[in-house]
N, C-alpha and C positions, 0 to 999 in steps of 0.2 A: 152795226153801230153807225150812227150818222156822223157826218163830219163835224168836228168841234165838240163831240160828246166826250165827257171825261169817263175813262174806264172805272168801273166799280172795283174797289179793293175789298176783298172778303173780310169778314169780322175776324176770322182766325189769323189772317195775315196781319191785321192791325194788332191783335193780341200778341202775336209773335214778336212784332217790332217793339212793343212796349216792354215785354219780358226781356228781350235781348239787350235793350238799353240799360238794364240793371246789371248785366253780366260783363266780366272781362273774359271774353271767349278766347280759347287757346287753339292754335293750329295743332295738327298732330305732332309735329316736332317739338313744339312748346309743351304739349302734354307729356311727351316722353321725358323731356328735361325736368318738368315739375315733379314727375314721379321719381326720377333719379336723384335730383338735388334737394327736393323739399319733402319727399315722402308722400306725395299726392296719391290718393287712392283713385285708380281708374275704375269706373263702374259701368259695366255693360248692361244697358236696360233693354236690349233687343229681345224679342221672343226666342224661345229655344229653336224654333224652326229656322230662323235666320242664322243663328250660330251654327246649327248643323249643316246648313247649306253653304255658308261663306267662310266659316272658321271663326277664330277668336283671337283677341290680343292676349298673349301669354302674361299671366300674373294679374289680369283684370279680375275684379270681383263681379260676379253675376248677381244682379238684383233686378228682377223683371219689374217693369213699370208699375204693375198693379199693386206691388207691396213696397215700392221705393220709399215713400214718406215714413212708413212704420220702421223700416230698417235703418234709415239714416237720420231720423229725428233724434237728436242727442238726449231728449227727455223721455223717449218711448221705452217701455219695458221690453219691447220687441226689437230694439235696435241691434245692429251688428256688435259683436263683442270687441273689446279693446279699443285701440286707436281708430279703427274703422268707424266706430260709433261715436267717437268724440267730436265735439263741435269744432275743435281747433284743427282737426285734420283736413287739409285741402282735399276737395272732391272734384273730379273731372268726369262728368257723365258723357256717355256717347250712345247714340242709336245708329241707325243705318247711315243717315245723311246729315244729321245735326239739326233736325227740326223738333221732334218730340223731346230731345234732350235739353233744348233751350227752355221749353216750357217747364220741364221737370226741375231744372237747376234753379229757376226763379222760385219755384215752390220751396226748395230746400233753403234758400235765403230767408224766406218767410218763417221757416221752422227753426231758425237759429244756427244755420251753417254758413257763416260769413265767407268761407273759402270755397263755396260751391260755384261751379261754372260748368261749361260744356265744351266739347271739341267741335270746331268748325269742320263741317263735312262728314263728321261721324266716322264710323268704322271703315267705310269705303274710301274716305280720304286717307286714313291711316294706311290702309293696304296699298293704295295708289302711290303713296310716298315711299314704299318699299320698306316700311318699318316691320318689325317681326309680327308674323301672323301664324298661329297654330292652325294647321289644316283642318277642314271639316272632319268631325268625328274623333279628333285627337284628344 
C-alpha cells in the first residue's frame, strides 16, 4: 500500500457495522443476567463440531444458523414451542466470537423479534469470563 492510501474496508465489515448499529449487544455477564432476571433465551448458533470441541453454555438452546430464522420467527409454523418461539421473549444469540451472531440477530429484528441481540465475543468470551461451561461431549 502506498503512503497516504486509504485501506479498503470489506463489504462484509461494512455490513456488520450497519447490523450492529441496530443491536444493543450484551457482554457475557450481561447475557447471564438477562437470562436470570428477564428470562432471556440464550441461543447457540455454532455448528455441532464447535460445540463438541469447545463445550456449551448450560441451558442454552441450540439452533444452528441454517435454520435459525424458521425456528425463531414468531409467525413461522416451524418456530420453537412455547415462550422460546414468542416474539416477546428476549433472545441473545451467540456464535464462537460474536460476528455471525450479530448478522443473525439483525435478521431476527426484521422478523419481528424486538428483543433479539447477540453476545459480544461469543462463546469464547463467555468461557474466558469464567462463566459456566459444560465440557465437550457433556
